[in-house]
N, C-alpha and C positions, 0 to 999 in steps of 0.2 A: 915340742909345738907350743907354740907362745898362751900363755895365758890368757885371762880375760883383762885385765891390766896393762898387759902389752898390747894386747891387738887393739884397746884404744889407743894404746900411744902409737899405736902403727899406722892410724887413722887420721893423726894429727891434734889427739885431744890432748894436752901439756898436763904429766903427773899432779901439779895442783888444782888445777879444773876437776881431774877424774876425781880426786882427793876427797877434795869439797864437795863432792855430787854423792860420794859413796856413805858421806857423813849423812847427809840430809838423808836420802835413802835408807839408812837404818833407824830415821825416827817414824816413818810410813810406815810400818808390816801391817799394824790393825787396821788404819785407813782403805788400805790396801784389798784387806782381808775384808772388808766391810762390803766394795767394791763387786769383789768375789760370789758375794752371797746374790745379789744385787741381779747380775748376770746369771745364775745359776737358776733364778729362780724366770727372768726372763726366758730364758733357754728355752725354759718347762714350757712357757706360756707358747711361743712360738711353732714349737714341734708339736704340742695338744694343736696347734690350729691346723697345722699343716695335715697332723691325722684326719683330723674332724671334716676337713674337708676333701680328705681322698686326693691329697697331691699324687701322682702316678709321673711314670715315664712317657706319658701322651702328651704330657704339659709342657715337656718339652720340646714339643716338636716344631717344625720353622711352619710361620704362615703370612698369607702375601697377600698383595690385592686388599680388599674390600674387609678381608678378615672376618666376614661372618662365619658364626661357630664356632672364632680361635678358644681353645678348652684352656689353653695353656693361662688367658690373659683371665677367662671368665673365672677359672679357679684362683688365680691368684689375690685378685680383687675380692673373693670372698674371704681368704686369708687374712687378709690386711681390715675386712669388715670386723672379723672373728675377734681378730687381737685388738684391735682397738674397741671393741663392742658396742660396732655403731651398725644401722642398716644397711649401708652399702657403702664402698669407692670406687674412685678412679684412681687407676692405676697405668700408667700409658709413657712408652720409651717416648710418645710422640709431645708431651710435656719437660721442656728443653732444661728445664732448671727451676729453681726456690721459688724466685723471684716470677718465672711463669703460672708458675702453678698458685701463686695468690693473685695474681691479675686473674687469670682464668676464673676461678675461686668467684672474686669481690663483680667482677664482670658482668658474671651470668646468675648472681641474684641480687643486684642490684639496678631501678632503672630510671630514666629520670623524673627526678624533684627528689627522688632522694639521699640520706643525709649517711653519710660514712663515720664513726666517732672510731676515734681511739684514745681509749681514758688510760693510755701507758707511755705518755709522750708522743716524741718524732716517732715516725716509723722508719726500718731501717733504707740508708739510700737511696738502693734502687729503687725503690716503692714510692719514693719521692714525685717520680716522673710519670709511676703508676697513677697517681692519684689524681696526680694536678697540680703539686705544692711547689714542684719545680713545673713548668710549662713546657707540654710536650707532645708531639701528634700521637690521638688516638685513647689520652688522657681520659680518666672519670671525668675529671671536670667538664671535657670538650663534651661528653653525653648529660651537662647538666645534674650531676654527681657530686650533691657538696661536701663538704670535711670540716671533719671539727676534732681539736685535740684538746686534753686535759692533762696539764704536762704532772709529771709525778711530784709528789713533796720532796723537798732534804731529806738525805738521807735514802730514797728510792720508793715508802710508800706512796699506795694509792690515795691521791684525794679525793677522797666518797662525797664530801660535802660538793663541789664543783662538777664530778661526775654528774650529780643527780640534778644539779640545775641544768649539764647540757643535753640531756637524754631530753627531747622531745617530740613534738607528733610526725618528724622529718626520720625522724632517727630509723633506720633500717639494719642496721649490722652493723654491729661491732667488732674490731679486730684487734687482739690482744695479741704483743709481739713477747713470746719464753724469755726469748736470748736479749742479752745486752746489745748484741749490733757493735758498730762502729761507737760505741755509749760508754759509760762508766761506771751505767747506775749498776743494780745489783741483776741478774737473771732470777724470773719468778719459779719458785715452786709450784706444782702440782695445786697442790691445794690454796698457795695462794690466789691459782688462776680459780680455783672453784669457787671463793670465796668470794671475787670480783663477778665474776659469770652472775651465783645469784645476790647478788647486790644489785646488780643490773635489769635482773629477771623480775628484781619485785618489785619496781618499777615502771619497767614495759616487758611483761612476760612473752610477746611474739616477737620480741628483735630478735636475728639472729646472733650467737657469739662464734666467732671464727679466731680459733687460735693459731698462729706461724710459730709451725711447731719445729722447726730448724733446730737442729742441734741437740736436740732433747731429748728425743726417741731413745727408749730404753737405759735411762741414767737414773730412772725411778722403777719401782712396780708397778706403778700406775698411770695412765698416762690422761691430756686434759679430757677428752672425750671420756673416762668414766668420772669426770665432776662436775658434768652439765655442758661442757664444748658443740655446739650445731655443728661445727665444721672444724677438724684438724687439717693443717697441709704444711708437705715438707720434699724436700729435692732426697731421691734414690743417691744422689752423689754426698752423702752426709750420711747420717747414723743407720737408714736402716736400709742402706744399699750394699752395707758394708765391705766396701771397698773392691766389690764384682758388678754391680750395675755400673753399666757405661754411662747410660743415661737416664734419664726420668726423673719422673714427680710422682706425687700422690694427693688428694683429696679424700677423706673419710669422715661420712658425717652422716646427716638424718637423710634419707632416700630422696625424699623430692629436693632438696638443693645438689644432691651430687647426680639428678638427674638432669638439674638445671646446667650444672657443670659441662655433664657429658654432650649438652645442644650445643652448649659456646664452644667447646673443643674440636668439635665436628664439624654440623649442621644439624638446626633445627629440622625432624623429625628422622634423623637418626642415631642421634645418641651416643651412649655406651654400645652399640650394634655394631659399629665399623670399627677400623683401628687395627690393621695387622701388628704381632708382636715381631713380625720379623727378625725368633730366631735369638732373642734376647733373652728368652723367660727361662733355660737354665739361669743365668747371670742372680737374674730378678730372682730367683727360690733359694740358691745357693747364698748369694750375700745376705739375703733377708735370714735365714737361717744364721751365719754366722754372726748379725749386726749385734746378738748382746754381748760377745766377748771382742769381740771390733770394740765395740765401745765403751768396754768398762778399760781396754789398754787404752784408749784416747782419754779416759776420764784421770786412770795412773799419771798420764803425763802430764796431765794440766795438774793436778796436785804438786807433782815432783816440781814443773814451772814456777807454781808458786812460792811452794817454800824454798826454792834455791834464790830467786831474786826477790823474795821478802828479806831475807837474812842479807844479801847483799846491800839492804835498806831500800830497795824501790819499791813503788807504792803498787800493789798488784792488788784486781779484783778479779773474783772475789779474794779474798786473802786466806794464806795456810790452812786455818783451821774450819773454815766458812762451811756449810754441807753445797755439794754440789744439784744441781739444777739446769746444766747443760754442759758441753766439754769445751765450752771457751775457754780461754784464760786471756785475761788483759793484762798487762806490765807499761805501767806508766815509763817509758827510757825518757823522758827529760828534752830532747834532743832528736832534729833529725837524724842526726848523724848513729845515735844509738837504734834507733827505729832500722834503720838501711844495716846496720851491722847485726841487728840479731836476724835478721832475713837471710841475710848473708850465710849465719852459721848455719840455719836452716836447709836452704836452699846446698847447704853444703855437705849435707848429712843423709844425701835422696840416693835412692837407688837410682833415678832418672834423672840426666841431662844435671849432677851435680858439680861439674864447671861452667854450670852457666853462673852468670854473674845479676841476681837481680834488679831492677833499676826503676823506678819512680817513674808512670807514664797516669795521663791521665785518660785514665781508664772508662767507658762508657757508662754512665750510669751514675756515676759520682762528681761530686762538684770542688776537689780538689786530685791530686796526684796521689797515685796508691801506690804503695808498692806490696808485692806477691811474691812471696816465696813459698813452688810446689814441683818439686820434682818428681810425679805423679806419673803412675798406668793409666788414670783417666785426667782427661786434664781439668783444672778446676775445680778437682775431687776435693774438698775438704773434711772429708775421714780419714783420707791420706795426710800425713807431716806435709803441715803448711803454715804459714804464718799470712797476716800482711796489716796493713794499716795506712790510715792514710796520712798526709804527711803533712798534719797540721793541730795544734796545740790543741789537748797534752802532749801531745806525740806519744799516743803508746802502740803499745803493738798488739794485734789481739791471734794470740796463739792457740793448735786446735788441731786434731789427729792424730794418728799414727796407728795403722793397723796392728801392730801391735806392740804392747808398752815397753819389748828392750828397742825398740824402733823410737818409741819419743825419746824415751830416754839418751837414746846417742843424739837427738836434734838438739834437746835443751843443753847436752852440753856442748853442743859445737856452738850453739848460740853464742852461751857463753865462752867458750876461747875465740871465738872471731870480736867479742868486748873486748876481752885483755888484750889480743891481737892492738885493737885501735888504740889500745890506751885509755877508754873509757871504763875498766875495769881495773886499777890497779894493787885492788889488796882481796884475799881470798881469808 
């Protein structure tokens, strides 16, 4: 029988790469133990919410048509509201992705003449067309909703002076992106987000504060809704879906705001009352149940990646010792060839489509060619082992996911293997 090292060699990882990774892993036990404690707390929180909301086998039954009185859908939304400590939630397979969930929350709660403010700089690329920063059919700008942003200070701190100046009588909603997106700024902790929300509401108490929570769920023991966010928004093919949700998104928050989202998703007068679950409820519930431990595995992979590539001299964000507030790890590889080789390695480590070679392409919603590696069971699921990045300076790759720590480890070792093969890393 082969031992573990021989198995890595069998899968194409050379001994030098395996040994280098083992040395790094040996230094991370204390960090990994701390992640497991957070996962344990969040696992109890999820189970407690499911018990309190009386999740039962009837919740998993197929519902079709209008979906009136769909007990699984309604109970799941109660569970999300309980976990996020909010008045209400909208959790639906009809929400196709994170960008859709964000666009829905914005369009549902903004009206012509209102202004949207981002106090954390540029939003994620796909939101630029939603907002109208880049002109697009159906953007908020086309409906007379204006946009203003305040860039972060050098080092990633909030520019409180200019945020105060930017808030005016038209400011209706403030959007805060927790994760870095395709930027090299820090991701924000829940505590930092709470401080920003408190500052904004001290200036204009009735402003709506929405947090793009993608990639951040269950990384900490509290969520942005625990520190004043009126809405938190995310995708079910990221952290909270646990790798089992085949589609979907969520919005949790104040009841009036969530009701508005329901009317926007379906129709005025119908709202949350319609929208059949179409047999996905068991995957949604079971994925949520697994989400804390799946997120923990992805976090371990991110920390391992940071320490591996930092040791090789690359700039990594966050660095190898910083606290973590999402599952994304950025590595500045400096060249297009580096980004492409890294993604080839991640793809080669996948259980699905491992033989496929990822290539950059003009992906919809982005302003440059993007390469994406994701041999996933669910298409585009970035809680599964994945890596992607725009082919533009500073040529950073963004690594995330891994349904288990062991798979995340294989992915990082394989990414390094491909960099070695391409001659981009010559000394370990």
